[in-house]
N, C-alpha and C positions, 0 to 999 in steps of 0.2 A: 493419467495423473499429471497435472500441470505443476511444474516446479516453480515456487515463488521466487521472484527476483524483484526486490524492492529497494529503491534508493530514496533516502530522506535527508532532510536538513535538521530535523528536530528529534530530540530524545523522546518526546511524547509519542510521536508517530512511530518511532522504532519500537518503543515499549508496547504500544497497542498492537502492532503487527505481530510481535513475538508472542504476546498473550493469545491472540487469535490463532496463530499457527500451533501453539502448544495445545490449545483446546481442540484443534482439528486433528491431533494425533502426530504432529511433526516432532521430531527430537531436535531440540535447540542446543547448539554448542556456542558458548561465548568465545569470541576470538574468530578471526577471519581465515586462518590457515588450517588446512587439513593435514592429518598424518599421511605419511607416504603410502601406506597400505591400508586397506585395499584401494585400488585405483578408482573403480566405479562405485560410487556411494549412493546412486539413485535409489536402489531398493531399500535403503535404510531410512528413507524419508528424513534426511538430515538437513538442517538449516543452520548456516553459520551466521553470526551476527556480531557487529562491532562498529568501531569508529574508524573512519578513514581520513588520514591527514595529508597523504602525499601520493604521488604517482606510483610508488612501489605497492601501495595498498590496492590500486586498481589491478595490477598484475596478479596479486594474490587472490583477490576476489574473483577475477575472471577465470583463474585456474580452478578454484573451488567450484564455480558454476559449470565449467566445462566437464568436470568430473561427476556432475549430477547432483550436486548439493544445491539447496535453495539458499538464497542470500537476502539478508536484511541488513543494509549498511547505512549508517549515518555519516554523511560527508561533512567536512569542516567548512566548505564554501560551495557556492553555486558553480564555479568553474570546475572544481573537482567532481561535483555531482554530474555535470555534463560529460566529462571524460568517462566516469564510471558507467553512466547510462549507455554511452556509445559502445563501450567494451562489452557490456552485458547484452545489448541488443543483438550482437552477433550470435548469441547463444539461445536467446528466447525473448518472450514478451516481458518487458520491464515495466513495472508500476512505479510511478514517481509520486512523492509527496513533497513538492518543493515550494508550493505557494501557500504560505501560512495565512494570508489575508482572507481567503475565502473560508478557510476552516474557522478562523476567529470570528468572522461575520456570522457564520452559522451558529457557533457556540454562544455568541452574544444574544442571539434570538431564541435561545433555549434548545437548540438542536444539538444532539450528540455528535461526536466526531464521525461515527459510522453513518448517521443520518446525513450529515453534510457531504461525506464522501459519496454515498449512493446518489444523492440529488445532483451532485456535481457531474458524476458519470452519466446520469440520465440526461442532463442538460447538454452533454457533449454528444448525445445521440446513441449511447449504448442501451441495450435492452436490460431489463431487470436481471435476467439470468446471467448475462455477461458481466454486469456490474457486481452482482453477488459473488461470482467466481473470482473476479479481480480483487475484491475486498476480503476474500477468504471466508465468506459467509455462505450458509446454506440458502437456498431460494426461499425457504419458509422464514428464516430469520430476516432476510432482506425485506421480504414483504411485511413482516411485523415492524421493522424499523421504519419503513415507508409509511405504514399506518400511523405510527407514533408521530412522525414528522408532519403528516397531514393534519393530525389533531393539533399539534403545537402551532402550525401555521394557520389554522382555522379554515381549511379548505376541504373539499369533498373528494377530489380525484388526485391521482398521482401527477397527472399533467398540470393541474392547477398548482400543486406543490412545487413542481419544477419551475414554473413561471414565477411563483412567489419567491423561491430561492434565488433565481436570477435577479429579480428586482432588488432583493435584500442585498446581494453582493454589490450590485451597481450603486446602490445608495450609500454603501459604506466605503466605496473607493473614490 
């Protein structure tokens, strides 16, 4: 079981991730701090979520992740997001949603956030299975989202969809 560690800058990305994790059976706790007992919370499939404004929040979030909790944290700025990511990388693989421009470009073309995220990961060289796991989606759901994206982009293959997505992002920047 991979424990989710997600750093975002937007409330929308945070809410989407929380919804996906809840649907996947994770228990979501609002607030970043954990109670003192029990120490190891990995078996509880617990995810803490909240807003981080300062360096103290980085320490609190890192402590929760070290105890086995998943983390979905919205940072107040890019600098804090970098510190948060650096701290969480010592614990596990961190997913980031810090670049809203590619997400907005995808949404302006009629793609959903999930479709844009999958295409972005595929463009970065990840496999569909790896991208699905990183986005907290089943492989079947990821393939359905990619089929919908192919239809919206007017192409026949996933590779063509990735190329169309890259062209779309470049034309918007």
